[in-house]
Structures are given as structure tokens and as C-alpha cells.
N, C-alpha and C positions, 0 to 999 in steps of 0.2 A: 566566572561565566557559567550560566545554567546549561546542563547537559540537555541536548535536543532529544525529544521523544519522537521517534520515527515509526511509521507503519510500513511494513514490507508487504507489498501486494504479490500475488501468485507468480507473476512473470519473473520476479527476481530469483526464485528458486530454480526455475528453468535456465535462466541465463548463467547462474552460478555453475551449473553442471555442463553447459554447452560451450566448450572452448572455441567453437567456430562462430559464435554470435558476436556482433559488433560491440556490444557493451559487456562482454564477459569479464574483461580485465577490470573495468570500473566496478562491476558487481562484486567480484572477489575482493577488491580493495575495500569496498564498503563493509563487507562481512568481517574483514580483518580489523577495521576501525571499530566495529561493534564489539568484537572480542577484546580489543584494547581498552574498551570503556569510554570511547569518545561519544557514543550514542546509546540511548536507552531504546532498545528495539522491541517492537510489537508486531504481531500478525493476528490472525483471527481464525475462528472456527470455520468460516467460509473458505479461507485459504486451505486449511487442513482438509476440508471436504473436497476441494478441487484437487489437491495433491493426491488424495486417496484414489482418484480416478485414473491416475497415471499407471502405465504398465510397470510391473516389477522388472528389474531391480531399481529403476529410476524412482519409483514411488518411495521406496525405503530410503534411498539416498537423499531425496529432497526433504522428507520428514525428519531425517537425522540432522539436517542443518538447523532445524528449530531447537533441538536439544543441545547440539554441539556448541551453538553460539548463544545459548541462554536467552532465546527470544520468547517473550511472554505472549501467550495466546489469549486473545480477548473473546468473550462470549457474546453471541448475538442476543439482541433484546428488541422489544417493540419500538423503542425510540429510534434505533438504528433503522429498522424496517420503515418506519414512518418518514424519516429523513430521505431515505433512498427513494421512496414513493414520491416525495416532493420533487426530487431531481427529475423524475420521469414526467410528472404532471407539468413541470415547467420546461419540458423538452431540452433539458440539459444533458441527460443520458437517454438514449433510445430504450424503449420498453424491452426490446429483445435482449439488451445488454444490462438488465437490471443489476446483476451481480457487480458490475463496475461501480454503480451507484452505492451499493452496499459497502464495498471496500472504502469508498470515500467517507461514507457515513460513520463507519467504525472509527476512523481517525478523528473525525469532527466531534462526535458524541463523547469520545474518551479524552478529548482535549489534548490530542497529540499536536506536535508542531508541524509535521510534514508527512506526506505520503510519497513513498518511493516506488516507482513503477516503470516498466518498459512498455506498458500498454499506451502507445502513442496515438491510437485511434479514438479512444473514449475516456481516457483519464489524463494523461500528460499532453494536454492540448490547450492552447491559449484560450479559446472560447470557453471550454469547460472550466478552466481555472477561474476566469472572471465571473461566470455565471454561478458556479458553486459558491464562491465567496460572497456574492451578492445575496444569494438565497440563505446562506448561513448567517450573515449579519442580520437579515430581516427576522430570522428565527432566534436571535440572541446568542449565536455562537461566534467565536472569534474566527478571523480568516485563517486559512491553512495553506501552506506551501504544497504544491504538487509538482514533483520533479523526477527526472531520471537519475540513475546513479552517477552519471558523468557530471551532473550539476550540483553535487553535494556541497561544493565549496561556496555556493550561493546562499546557503541557509545559515552560515556562521555569523 
């Protein structure tokens, strides 16, 4: 069986460190599965930029997770920006939350299998999942799974 390539959105790094969050245990388990080699994990320059805005020492702790778990950081490019703009033009992602569209576009353009997020407002949402995949197919991209850490068993 092919190893799933997954994109870790910014919220996961917060949930990993916050033991009081409802998905903390699922997020920690996911990172353990990444370490065990079950998934090939990716994040992005956009995530690292967002993590850099956190206060110290949390900033360093979240950034360290990328190194500690061997998560590959993807570079931003024009194709990613164009796809994110398409999501906004088609009212899939609100213009105010363009970064959420950028996260999705990173995974799509880099041909990853799944986006893992705890952003339930603008990313892990049924309407967004359907419309993103429709837009992606029209642009020649394959469909992508968009889920939270608790639903990881659904991508196998």
C-alpha cells in the first residue's frame, strides 16, 4: 500500500501543544504515526510564517515539531497563489481568509493526498470539501481529502 502524503495546516501545531483542546490526543497520535513512518508529512512556508507570529516560547516549540518529526516544508509559488485566488473568486473561501485557500492549494498543487486541519470554519467543512474538489477537477487536479486528525482512519 502506498504511503499517504499529508499536509499539516497551522492549527495542528497549536493542538499538539495545547493539552486542553478537544483534538489534542488525536493530533499527538497523528504526529506519532508520522514519526513511525505511516505518513509522509508536509507543511508549508505559509505555516512557518504563521508559526513565527506566535509568542515565545510557543513559537520555538511549534517550529521544533517540524524538525523533530521530519516534516517537509513546501515553498510558495505562483501556481499555488493562482489556485487560492480561484477558490476566492468562486466563493469557496472568503477573501478575508485567503490563507486558508493557500493551505489547500499547497496540498493540491503538490499532489498530496490529504489536508489535515482543525480549522472547521473554512477548511474542514463539507461545503468547502465539495467545492474545492469540483474546482480542482475543472483545473485538472485530482480530488483531495480534507479532514481533521480524528478522521485519519478514513483516508486509508
